[in-house]
N, CA and C atoms as a LAMMPS dump frame, in Angstrom:
ITEM: TIMESTEP
0
ITEM: NUMBER OF ATOMS
549
ITEM: BOX BOUNDS ff ff ff
-5.0000000000000000e+02 5.0000000000000000e+02
-5.0000000000000000e+02 5.0000000000000000e+02
-5.0000000000000000e+02 5.0000000000000000e+02
ITEM: ATOMS id mol type element x y z
1 1 1 N -309.463 -151.311 72.033
2 1 2 C -309.381 -151.563 71.041
3 1 3 C -310.162 -151.002 69.663
4 2 1 N -311.452 -150.841 70.134
5 2 2 C -312.758 -150.697 69.295
6 2 3 C -312.228 -150.381 67.866
7 3 1 N -311.57 -149.004 67.88
8 3 2 C -311.101 -148.421 66.703
9 3 3 C -310.402 -149.179 66.025
10 4 1 N -308.982 -150.105 66.535
11 4 2 C -307.835 -150.297 65.8
12 4 3 C -309.046 -151.973 65.278
13 5 1 N -309.832 -152.42 65.449
14 5 2 C -310.72 -153.336 65.355
15 5 3 C -311.694 -152.886 64.046
16 6 1 N -312.055 -151.697 64.316
17 6 2 C -313.007 -150.886 62.715
18 6 3 C -311.9 -150.689 61.455
19 7 1 N -310.347 -150.252 62.077
20 7 2 C -309.707 -150.372 61.129
21 7 3 C -309.45 -151.674 60.625
22 8 1 N -309.258 -152.234 61.087
23 8 2 C -309.248 -153.504 60.656
24 8 3 C -310.079 -153.988 59.596
25 9 1 N -311.453 -153.812 60.408
26 9 2 C -312.236 -153.988 59.008
27 9 3 C -312.36 -152.99 57.476
28 10 1 N -311.511 -152.162 57.74
29 10 2 C -311.617 -151.083 56.657
30 10 3 C -310.505 -151.373 55.698
31 11 1 N -309.418 -151.953 56.653
32 11 2 C -308.47 -152.877 55.739
33 11 3 C -308.686 -153.748 55.01
34 12 1 N -309.602 -154.585 55.613
35 12 2 C -310.242 -155.955 54.722
36 12 3 C -311.349 -155.237 53.756
37 13 1 N -311.594 -154.406 53.92
38 13 2 C -312.541 -153.39 52.757
39 13 3 C -311.927 -153.288 51.56
40 14 1 N -310.881 -152.522 51.957
41 14 2 C -309.566 -152.625 50.859
42 14 3 C -309.061 -153.412 50.05
43 15 1 N -309.209 -154.173 50.589
44 15 2 C -308.455 -155.563 49.567
45 15 3 C -309.837 -156.581 48.914
46 16 1 N -310.23 -156.492 49.561
47 16 2 C -311.725 -157.144 49.151
48 16 3 C -313.069 -156.197 49.243
49 17 1 N -313.273 -155.111 48.152
50 17 2 C -313.908 -154.207 48.088
51 17 3 C -315.421 -154.254 48.046
52 18 1 N -315.505 -155.612 46.878
53 18 2 C -317.413 -155.948 46.912
54 18 3 C -317.887 -156.332 48.482
55 19 1 N -317.232 -156.797 49.26
56 19 2 C -317.709 -156.934 50.696
57 19 3 C -318.247 -155.994 51.339
58 20 1 N -319.52 -155.948 52.307
59 20 2 C -320.42 -155.036 52.845
60 20 3 C -319.342 -154.456 53.762
61 21 1 N -319.539 -153.384 53.813
62 21 2 C -318.698 -152.869 54.708
63 21 3 C -319.494 -152.73 55.603
64 22 1 N -321.221 -152.993 56.243
65 22 2 C -321.705 -153.001 57.317
66 22 3 C -321.323 -154.754 57.931
67 23 1 N -320.972 -155.36 57.34
68 23 2 C -320.626 -157.012 56.954
69 23 3 C -319.423 -157.211 58.236
70 24 1 N -318.621 -156.49 57.208
71 24 2 C -317.068 -156.286 57.825
72 24 3 C -317.114 -155.939 59.584
73 25 1 N -317.72 -154.328 59.187
74 25 2 C -317.565 -153.594 60.703
75 25 3 C -318.35 -154.345 61.774
76 26 1 N -319.497 -155.265 61.465
77 26 2 C -320.308 -156.216 62.162
78 26 3 C -319.376 -157.054 62.669
79 27 1 N -318.464 -157.708 61.577
80 27 2 C -317.721 -159.172 61.651
81 27 3 C -316.272 -158.933 63.092
82 28 1 N -316.011 -157.906 62.746
83 28 2 C -315.049 -157.104 63.477
84 28 3 C -315.252 -157.118 65.199
85 29 1 N -316.276 -156.984 65.327
86 29 2 C -316.936 -156.316 66.511
87 29 3 C -317.802 -157.651 66.984
88 30 1 N -317.865 -158.756 66.072
89 30 2 C -318.426 -159.856 66.747
90 30 3 C -318.109 -160.576 68.133
91 31 1 N -317.04 -160.483 68.134
92 31 2 C -317.111 -161.241 69.961
93 31 3 C -317.437 -160.807 70.846
94 32 1 N -317.266 -159.017 70.481
95 32 2 C -317.754 -158.319 72.054
96 32 3 C -319.095 -158.684 71.864
97 33 1 N -319.712 -158.599 70.448
98 33 2 C -321.451 -158.543 70.669
99 33 3 C -321.611 -159.789 71.586
100 34 1 N -321.113 -160.634 71.145
101 34 2 C -321.287 -162.052 71.497
102 34 3 C -320.672 -161.984 72.903
103 35 1 N -320.17 -161.502 73.446
104 35 2 C -319.874 -161.182 74.866
105 35 3 C -320.51 -160.703 75.887
106 36 1 N -321.406 -159.422 75.377
107 36 2 C -322.378 -158.646 76.579
108 36 3 C -323.421 -160.017 76.58
109 37 1 N -324.001 -160.622 75.937
110 37 2 C -325.308 -161.311 76.083
111 37 3 C -324.464 -162.389 76.919
112 38 1 N -323.423 -163.222 76.507
113 38 2 C -322.698 -164.396 77.373
114 38 3 C -323.269 -163.632 79.001
115 39 1 N -322.09 -162.743 78.874
116 39 2 C -322.001 -161.979 80.282
117 39 3 C -323.221 -162.303 81.049
118 40 1 N -324.713 -161.526 80.591
119 40 2 C -325.78 -161.557 81.211
120 40 3 C -326.21 -162.72 81.362
121 41 1 N -326.354 -164.126 80.681
122 41 2 C -326.509 -165.051 80.677
123 41 3 C -325.525 -165.906 82.118
124 42 1 N -324.346 -165.185 81.977
125 42 2 C -323.097 -166.169 83.316
126 42 3 C -322.49 -166.697 82.402
127 43 1 N -322.127 -166.853 81.452
128 43 2 C -321.565 -167.68 81.059
129 43 3 C -319.767 -167.301 81.032
130 44 1 N -319.801 -165.826 80.9
131 44 2 C -318.976 -165.365 80.573
132 44 3 C -318.486 -164.158 82.15
133 45 1 N -317.66 -163.369 82.541
134 45 2 C -317.415 -162.854 83.581
135 45 3 C -316.542 -161.4 83.391
136 46 1 N -317.292 -160.291 83.747
137 46 2 C -316.481 -159.344 83.97
138 46 3 C -316.475 -158.339 85.376
139 47 1 N -315.504 -157.783 85.723
140 47 2 C -315.489 -157.051 86.595
141 47 3 C -314.667 -156.099 86.585
142 48 1 N -315.357 -154.854 87.379
143 48 2 C -314.468 -153.573 87.544
144 48 3 C -313.374 -153.41 88.086
145 49 1 N -312.333 -152.701 87.429
146 49 2 C -311.01 -152.399 88.182
147 49 3 C -310.566 -151.398 87.829
148 50 1 N -311.306 -150.404 88.657
149 50 2 C -310.56 -148.805 89.134
150 50 3 C -309.649 -148.602 88.398
151 51 1 N -308.865 -147.842 87.629
152 51 2 C -307.825 -147.254 87.132
153 51 3 C -306.995 -148.206 86.5
154 52 1 N -307.469 -149.531 86.108
155 52 2 C -306.701 -149.913 84.994
156 52 3 C -307.314 -150.266 83.4
157 53 1 N -306.236 -149.75 82.703
158 53 2 C -307.231 -149.678 81.509
159 53 3 C -307.372 -151.116 80.875
160 54 1 N -308.647 -151.399 80.536
161 54 2 C -309.936 -150.275 80.371
162 54 3 C -310.756 -149.963 81.262
163 55 1 N -310.381 -150.416 82.096
164 55 2 C -311.387 -150.096 83.597
165 55 3 C -312.038 -151.373 83.773
166 56 1 N -311.826 -152.501 83.577
167 56 2 C -312.781 -153.578 83.965
168 56 3 C -311.574 -155.14 83.797
169 57 1 N -312.203 -155.952 84.437
170 57 2 C -311.276 -157.014 83.823
171 57 3 C -312.345 -158.113 83.197
172 58 1 N -311.516 -159.107 82.902
173 58 2 C -312.133 -159.976 82.112
174 58 3 C -311.776 -161.245 82.334
175 59 1 N -312.682 -162.165 83.336
176 59 2 C -312.42 -163.052 84.31
177 59 3 C -312.442 -164.336 83.527
178 60 1 N -313.925 -164.56 82.751
179 60 2 C -313.253 -165.72 81.783
180 60 3 C -314.62 -165.072 80.43
181 61 1 N -313.917 -165.147 79.421
182 61 2 C -314.225 -164.692 78.101
183 61 3 C -314.014 -165.944 77.321
184 62 1 N -313.838 -167.033 77.808
185 62 2 C -313.857 -168.131 77.04
186 62 3 C -314.379 -168.605 75.636
187 63 1 N -316.08 -168.549 75.76
188 63 2 C -317.224 -168.626 74.424
189 63 3 C -317.068 -167.414 73.536
190 64 1 N -316.691 -166.495 74.304
191 64 2 C -316.727 -165.5 73.083
192 64 3 C -315.171 -165.467 72.454
193 65 1 N -313.916 -165.039 73.268
194 65 2 C -312.731 -164.963 72.869
195 65 3 C -311.902 -165.947 72.589
196 66 1 N -311.888 -167.266 73.136
197 66 2 C -310.989 -167.933 72.898
198 66 3 C -310.447 -168.398 71.362
199 67 1 N -309.284 -168.753 71.211
200 67 2 C -309.025 -169.29 69.94
201 67 3 C -309.796 -169.895 69.559
202 68 1 N -310.395 -171.065 69.961
203 68 2 C -311.033 -172.146 68.981
204 68 3 C -312.427 -171.384 68.891
205 69 1 N -313.19 -170.558 69.601
206 69 2 C -314.302 -169.998 69.349
207 69 3 C -314.019 -169.244 68.44
208 70 1 N -313.066 -168.708 68.257
209 70 2 C -312.75 -167.552 67.66
210 70 3 C -312.934 -168.084 65.888
211 71 1 N -312.081 -169.384 65.839
212 71 2 C -312.741 -169.927 64.513
213 71 3 C -313.648 -170.128 64.326
214 72 1 N -314.789 -170.753 65.389
215 72 2 C -316.147 -171.149 65.035
216 72 3 C -317.16 -170.014 64.865
217 73 1 N -316.79 -168.851 65.762
218 73 2 C -317.738 -167.583 65.16
219 73 3 C -317.084 -167.201 63.784
220 74 1 N -315.646 -167.188 63.384
221 74 2 C -315.363 -166.59 62.119
222 74 3 C -316.089 -167.384 60.938
223 75 1 N -316.085 -169.009 60.861
224 75 2 C -316.678 -170.045 59.906
225 75 3 C -317.929 -169.732 60.061
226 76 1 N -318.381 -169.308 61.528
227 76 2 C -320.194 -169.243 61.176
228 76 3 C -320.613 -167.99 60.677
229 77 1 N -319.796 -167.195 61.265
230 77 2 C -320.434 -165.729 60.019
231 77 3 C -319.68 -165.803 58.692
232 78 1 N -319.075 -166.111 58.399
233 78 2 C -318.38 -166.894 56.909
234 78 3 C -319.704 -167.179 56.386
235 79 1 N -320.002 -167.971 56.726
236 79 2 C -321.304 -168.78 55.998
237 79 3 C -322.764 -168.312 55.819
238 80 1 N -322.385 -167.313 57.012
239 80 2 C -324.023 -166.025 56.265
240 80 3 C -323.49 -165.289 55.276
241 81 1 N -322.327 -165.317 54.563
242 81 2 C -322.097 -164.39 53.322
243 81 3 C -321.835 -165.647 51.886
244 82 1 N -322.026 -166.73 52.112
245 82 2 C -321.304 -167.386 51.047
246 82 3 C -321.96 -167.591 50.031
247 83 1 N -323.25 -166.693 49.597
248 83 2 C -324.039 -166.213 48.819
249 83 3 C -323.469 -165.163 47.786
250 84 1 N -322.338 -164.428 48.946
251 84 2 C -322.152 -163.045 47.878
252 84 3 C -320.631 -163.537 47.31
253 85 1 N -320.503 -165.455 47.52
254 85 2 C -318.887 -165.572 46.764
255 85 3 C -318.107 -165.948 47.999
256 86 1 N -317.38 -166.906 47.528
257 86 2 C -316.187 -167.413 48.765
258 86 3 C -314.878 -166.029 48.877
259 87 1 N -315.041 -165.508 48.021
260 87 2 C -313.915 -164.203 48.367
261 87 3 C -314.39 -163.541 49.747
262 88 1 N -315.833 -163.132 49.316
263 88 2 C -316.304 -162.022 50.392
264 88 3 C -316.692 -162.735 51.981
265 89 1 N -316.714 -164.269 51.714
266 89 2 C -316.861 -165.262 52.764
267 89 3 C -315.815 -165.298 53.33
268 90 1 N -314.617 -165.428 53.159
269 90 2 C -313.457 -165.418 53.513
270 90 3 C -313.02 -164.154 54.281
271 91 1 N -313.069 -163.058 53.494
272 91 2 C -312.862 -161.911 54.071
273 91 3 C -314.107 -161.536 55.833
274 92 1 N -314.902 -162.141 55.623
275 92 2 C -316.128 -161.825 56.618
276 92 3 C -315.493 -162.83 57.48
277 93 1 N -315.193 -163.864 57.409
278 93 2 C -314.42 -164.565 58.746
279 93 3 C -313.104 -163.965 58.885
280 94 1 N -312.341 -163.825 58.097
281 94 2 C -310.899 -162.938 58.512
282 94 3 C -311.501 -161.499 59.695
283 95 1 N -312.107 -161.264 58.967
284 95 2 C -312.754 -159.687 59.979
285 95 3 C -313.147 -160.415 61.228
286 96 1 N -313.981 -161.163 61.686
287 96 2 C -314.3 -161.379 62.923
288 96 3 C -312.876 -162.25 63.367
289 97 1 N -311.613 -163.076 62.855
290 97 2 C -311.088 -163.848 63.664
291 97 3 C -309.93 -162.462 63.985
292 98 1 N -309.791 -161.356 63.239
293 98 2 C -308.858 -160.296 63.295
294 98 3 C -309.332 -159.68 64.605
295 99 1 N -310.112 -159.86 65.225
296 99 2 C -310.576 -159.679 66.503
297 99 3 C -309.862 -160.003 67.991
298 100 1 N -310.121 -161.619 67.154
299 100 2 C -308.972 -162.432 68.405
300 100 3 C -307.265 -162.079 68.252
301 101 1 N -306.913 -162.252 67.287
302 101 2 C -305.41 -161.216 67.334
303 101 3 C -305.514 -160.205 67.446
304 102 1 N -306.083 -158.806 67.901
305 102 2 C -305.556 -157.821 68.005
306 102 3 C -305.596 -157.807 69.442
307 103 1 N -306.54 -158.772 69.935
308 103 2 C -306.907 -158.401 71.335
309 103 3 C -305.743 -159.135 72.115
310 104 1 N -305.019 -160.373 71.449
311 104 2 C -304.156 -160.96 72.149
312 104 3 C -303.034 -160.198 72.103
313 105 1 N -302.614 -158.897 71.607
314 105 2 C -301.915 -157.724 71.428
315 105 3 C -302 -156.952 72.637
316 106 1 N -302.938 -156.635 73.265
317 106 2 C -303.667 -155.429 74.342
318 106 3 C -304.361 -156.279 75.671
319 107 1 N -304.834 -157.493 75.508
320 107 2 C -305.389 -158.484 76.561
321 107 3 C -304.492 -158.995 77.425
322 108 1 N -304.306 -158.643 78.774
323 108 2 C -303.122 -159.825 79.38
324 108 3 C -303.522 -161.551 79.168
325 109 1 N -303.298 -162.021 79.956
326 109 2 C -303.549 -163.574 79.58
327 109 3 C -304.182 -164.002 79.431
328 110 1 N -305.825 -163.442 79.048
329 110 2 C -306.621 -163.644 79.458
330 110 3 C -307.753 -164.522 78.153
331 111 1 N -306.774 -164.603 77.252
332 111 2 C -307.469 -165.289 75.977
333 111 3 C -306.935 -166.67 76.132
334 112 1 N -308.235 -167.186 76.259
335 112 2 C -308.195 -168.6 76.447
336 112 3 C -307.765 -169.6 74.801
337 113 1 N -307.143 -170.818 75.163
338 113 2 C -306.715 -171.661 73.493
339 113 3 C -308.341 -171.874 72.991
340 114 1 N -309.18 -172.694 74.154
341 114 2 C -310.518 -173.408 74.281
342 114 3 C -311.372 -172.849 75.435
343 115 1 N -312.601 -173.112 75.382
344 115 2 C -313.322 -172.92 76.658
345 115 3 C -312.664 -174.028 78.004
346 116 1 N -312.785 -172.817 79.078
347 116 2 C -312.266 -173.936 80.396
348 116 3 C -310.879 -173.848 80.372
349 117 1 N -310.014 -173.651 79.145
350 117 2 C -308.648 -174.384 79.087
351 117 3 C -307.636 -173.667 79.959
352 118 1 N -306.785 -174.306 80.253
353 118 2 C -305.724 -173.593 81.64
354 118 3 C -304.487 -173.114 81.122
355 119 1 N -304.637 -173.098 79.516
356 119 2 C -303.679 -171.886 78.953
357 119 3 C -304.274 -171.126 78.417
358 120 1 N -303.614 -169.867 78.243
359 120 2 C -304.287 -168.352 77.905
360 120 3 C -303.453 -167.568 77.377
361 121 1 N -303.41 -167.003 76.183
362 121 2 C -302.834 -166.258 75.52
363 121 3 C -302.768 -164.822 76.141
364 122 1 N -301.984 -163.645 75.785
365 122 2 C -302.04 -162.529 75.812
366 122 3 C -300.895 -161.715 76.34
367 123 1 N -300.812 -160.666 75.419
368 123 2 C -299.658 -159.547 76.009
369 123 3 C -299.494 -158.586 76.595
370 124 1 N -300.712 -158.289 77.124
371 124 2 C -301.02 -157.336 78.168
372 124 3 C -300.726 -156.264 77.896
373 125 1 N -300.678 -155.759 76.736
374 125 2 C -300.344 -154.303 76.439
375 125 3 C -301.079 -153.114 77.378
376 126 1 N -302.26 -153.784 77.91
377 126 2 C -302.931 -152.729 78.755
378 126 3 C -302.544 -152.435 80.158
379 127 1 N -302.071 -153.533 80.71
380 127 2 C -301.093 -153.398 81.945
381 127 3 C -299.293 -153.378 81.797
382 128 1 N -299.43 -153.855 80.409
383 128 2 C -297.412 -153.5 80.547
384 128 3 C -297.34 -151.957 80.407
385 129 1 N -298.121 -151.247 79.45
386 129 2 C -297.773 -149.923 79.197
387 129 3 C -299.164 -149.328 79.285
388 130 1 N -299.228 -149.235 80.271
389 130 2 C -301.179 -148.551 80.247
390 130 3 C -301.644 -147.236 79.707
391 131 1 N -300.856 -146.375 79.234
392 131 2 C -300.865 -145.503 78.279
393 131 3 C -300.148 -145.232 77.187
394 132 1 N -299.171 -146.557 76.919
395 132 2 C -298.385 -146.23 75.229
396 132 3 C -299.476 -147.187 74.432
397 133 1 N -300.639 -148.312 75.246
398 133 2 C -301.642 -148.92 74.066
399 133 3 C -301.751 -148.149 73.138
400 134 1 N -302.65 -146.697 73.487
401 134 2 C -303.094 -145.781 72.686
402 134 3 C -302.455 -145.603 71.428
403 135 1 N -300.44 -145.494 71.45
404 135 2 C -299.871 -145.446 70.538
405 135 3 C -300.081 -146.558 69.782
406 136 1 N -299.613 -147.668 69.846
407 136 2 C -299.994 -148.95 69.233
408 136 3 C -301.255 -149.054 68.342
409 137 1 N -302.227 -148.765 69.019
410 137 2 C -303.303 -148.909 68.61
411 137 3 C -303.588 -148.107 67.345
412 138 1 N -303.159 -146.768 67.936
413 138 2 C -303.058 -145.689 66.628
414 138 3 C -302.493 -146.01 65.58
415 139 1 N -301.052 -146.844 65.489
416 139 2 C -300.544 -147.3 64.312
417 139 3 C -301.555 -148.113 64.176
418 140 1 N -301.887 -148.982 64.447
419 140 2 C -302.826 -149.922 63.635
420 140 3 C -304.246 -149.415 62.659
421 141 1 N -304.363 -148.215 64.032
422 141 2 C -305.873 -147.311 62.899
423 141 3 C -304.966 -146.547 61.746
424 142 1 N -304.367 -145.948 62.111
425 142 2 C -303.555 -145.037 60.645
426 142 3 C -303.508 -145.903 59.526
427 143 1 N -302.866 -146.977 59.566
428 143 2 C -302.231 -148.504 58.856
429 143 3 C -303.9 -148.685 58.134
430 144 1 N -304.478 -149.442 58.656
431 144 2 C -305.738 -149.646 58.336
432 144 3 C -306.599 -148.521 57.664
433 145 1 N -307.12 -147.688 58.318
434 145 2 C -307.459 -146.315 57.556
435 145 3 C -307.146 -145.86 56.509
436 146 1 N -305.863 -145.552 56.894
437 146 2 C -304.913 -145.022 55.481
438 146 3 C -304.824 -146.044 54.117
439 147 1 N -304.693 -147.291 54.298
440 147 2 C -305 -148.496 53.362
441 147 3 C -306.541 -148.27 52.566
442 148 1 N -307.127 -148.046 53.173
443 148 2 C -309.027 -148.4 52.72
444 148 3 C -308.973 -147.144 52.588
445 149 1 N -308.441 -145.678 52.784
446 149 2 C -308.671 -144.641 52.11
447 149 3 C -307.826 -144.832 50.554
448 150 1 N -306.342 -145.171 50.561
449 150 2 C -306.168 -145.551 49.513
450 150 3 C -306.607 -146.153 48.627
451 151 1 N -307.338 -147.066 48.99
452 151 2 C -307.787 -148.055 47.588
453 151 3 C -309.13 -147.245 47.461
454 152 1 N -309.566 -146.564 48.384
455 152 2 C -310.8 -146.09 47.796
456 152 3 C -310.835 -145.302 46.696
457 153 1 N -309.431 -144.326 46.694
458 153 2 C -308.992 -143.704 45.721
459 153 3 C -308.809 -144.419 44.526
460 154 1 N -308.456 -145.597 44.441
461 154 2 C -307.961 -146.457 43.097
462 154 3 C -309.545 -147.015 42.754
463 155 1 N -310.376 -147.156 43.469
464 155 2 C -311.616 -147.829 42.82
465 155 3 C -313.007 -147.388 43.519
466 156 1 N -312.845 -146.473 42.904
467 156 2 C -314.714 -145.501 43.196
468 156 3 C -315.355 -146.339 43.708
469 157 1 N -315.902 -147.602 43.709
470 157 2 C -316.639 -148.234 43.966
471 157 3 C -317.083 -147.987 45.858
472 158 1 N -316.393 -147.47 46.239
473 158 2 C -316.222 -147.119 47.899
474 158 3 C -317.224 -146.098 48.412
475 159 1 N -317.641 -145.204 46.944
476 159 2 C -318.549 -144.112 47.351
477 159 3 C -317.711 -142.977 47.612
478 160 1 N -317.763 -141.731 47.509
479 160 2 C -317.179 -140.693 47.807
480 160 3 C -317.014 -139.721 48.985
481 161 1 N -317.019 -141.035 50.163
482 161 2 C -317.257 -140.785 51.732
483 161 3 C -315.903 -141.271 52.041
484 162 1 N -315.204 -142.172 51.561
485 162 2 C -314.492 -142.866 52.755
486 162 3 C -313.37 -142.645 53.413
487 163 1 N -313.528 -140.96 52.864
488 163 2 C -312.593 -140.258 53.89
489 163 3 C -313.313 -139.784 55.214
490 164 1 N -314.608 -139.771 55.063
491 164 2 C -315.549 -139.668 56.191
492 164 3 C -315.415 -140.93 57.223
493 165 1 N -315.32 -141.622 56.469
494 165 2 C -315.634 -143.116 57.262
495 165 3 C -314.114 -143.216 58.222
496 166 1 N -313.088 -143.059 57.408
497 166 2 C -311.705 -142.734 58.129
498 166 3 C -311.656 -141.777 59.145
499 167 1 N -312.148 -140.927 59.116
500 167 2 C -312.221 -140.064 59.72
501 167 3 C -312.76 -139.973 61.234
502 168 1 N -313.684 -140.79 60.761
503 168 2 C -314.954 -140.929 61.808
504 168 3 C -314.286 -142.289 62.976
505 169 1 N -313.029 -142.901 61.999
506 169 2 C -312.838 -144.303 63.063
507 169 3 C -311.373 -143.668 63.824
508 170 1 N -310.522 -142.778 63.323
509 170 2 C -309.664 -141.707 63.452
510 170 3 C -310.215 -141.189 65.179
511 171 1 N -311.118 -140.08 64.594
512 171 2 C -311.942 -139.621 66.008
513 171 3 C -312.554 -140.843 67.068
514 172 1 N -312.963 -141.84 67.198
515 172 2 C -312.952 -142.816 67.799
516 172 3 C -312.06 -143.147 68.715
517 173 1 N -310.945 -143.484 67.848
518 173 2 C -309.883 -143.64 68.81
519 173 3 C -309.188 -142.378 69.745
520 174 1 N -309.452 -141.02 69.141
521 174 2 C -308.643 -139.588 69.75
522 174 3 C -309.562 -140.207 71.068
523 175 1 N -311.315 -140.026 70.822
524 175 2 C -311.741 -140.215 72.201
525 175 3 C -312.154 -141.472 73.511
526 176 1 N -311.296 -142.381 72.835
527 176 2 C -310.797 -143.669 73.622
528 176 3 C -309.503 -143.558 73.996
529 177 1 N -308.904 -141.787 74.279
530 177 2 C -307.716 -141.777 74.734
531 177 3 C -307.622 -142.059 76.68
532 178 1 N -306.764 -142.811 76.946
533 178 2 C -306.554 -142.613 78.492
534 178 3 C -306.407 -141.252 79.217
535 179 1 N -306.018 -139.996 78.21
536 179 2 C -305.796 -139.429 78.737
537 179 3 C -307.165 -138.423 78.894
538 180 1 N -308.195 -138.537 78.211
539 180 2 C -309.664 -137.996 78.441
540 180 3 C -310.28 -138.784 79.647
541 181 1 N -310.73 -138.231 80.856
542 181 2 C -312.05 -139.096 81.563
543 181 3 C -313.556 -138.448 80.907
544 182 1 N -313.993 -139.958 81.327
545 182 2 C -315.481 -139.327 81.006
546 182 3 C -315.934 -138.554 81.486
547 183 1 N -317.1 -137.505 81.418
548 183 2 C -317.829 -136.837 82.247
549 183 3 C -318.299 -137.346 83.376
């Protein structure tokens, strides 16, 4: 759901134009950015599951992606931007937390409420609808980039290349299609 996460960041940019785009895009990816080092450190675990979208199983993602830790990471990331004003800081925190919200839709029940919790969330769209999830994410991408693009036309502070940013996110989603096989 990378393109969906980026589209959420762009939609937040549309709502809070003075929030730095780079910060929003880093924010929506922050949980996955944390996940990599946590796997390498043995704190979290992923295993390959051939033939199942997205191609791997997330065995333990409690410290990067649980509800509680998503809130903690959101607050920590927002604190980095407090000097830019409360509105920008809140936008940054929302960007990080949006990752959890979107992941709950596509992940199976592997999104813990807190680290080592026995209760997990996840609608499992990846498994319930192995190729159909792509269309759900397409709707998220279309909504996010459309809102961003429209706001960029209304507010020229976005720069002249908002259409290119929207196109890159859309292309990223197309390249993540379950029908395209890696070479």
